[in-house]
N, C-alpha and C positions, 0 to 999 in steps of 0.2 A: 105535765111538762108544758112549758111555754112554747108558743109558736114564734117567739121573737127570734129574728135573724140578726146576727151581728155582721157589720161591714167595717172594712178598714177606713179609718178617717185619715190617718197619717202614720208614717213610720219615722222614728228617730234613732240616733245612736247613743244619745246621752241619757242615762237613767234619771238624772236630776231634772232635765228638761221634760222627760216623760211624766214625772210626778208633778211638775209645775202645770203642764197642760192638763193633766188629769184633774187637779184641783180647780183649775180655771173652768174647765168644762162642767164639772159637778156643781160649781157655784152658779153656773148659768142654767142649772136644772137638767143637764144632759147626763144620762147614765153612761159610764165608761168602763171598759174592761181593758187591761193592759196584758199583752202577751210578750214575754221575753223569749227570744230564740237564739240559738247558737250555743256553742260549747262554753262561751264566756258566762252566760247566764247560769249554766249548770254548776260552774265552779265559783260563782260569785264575783267574777271579774267585771269591772265597769270601764267604759270608755276605751275599749280595746277594738282594734279593727275587726270587723265581722259581727260586732254586737248589733243586734237588730231588735228593736222594741216597737211593737205595733200597738197603736191606740185604736180600739174598736168602739163603735157605738151601735145601738139598735138601728135597724134600717130606717125607721121613721124619724130618727134624730140626726142622721148623718149630714144632711144639708146644713142644719143649724150648727153642728159641731165644726164642720169645715169653715163656716162663716166666722165662728168665734176664733178659730186658729188663724184665719186670714187677718182678722182684726188685731189679734195678738202680734202677729208678725209685722203688721204695719204700724204698731206703736199705739194703738187705740187705748190700751190699758195702762200706759205709762202715766205716772203722776205728773201733774202740771207743776212748773216751777213757781 
């Protein structure tokens, strides 16, 4: 069993955004685990009030993961015209 501890990087309500962030983080070499919570996840409902999707990373990669998400939110990964 691994001693790896998972920590919350961010939480979102949009499953598509969660998958985009997961792919972006993995492309940067960061291991990611997504946890969907709430009754909406159990019934396959998306973008409903109360949907809570957590993006977790190993504790030794959390700072890097948060920086990647901050860069994403600031537009660093947008294509230049």
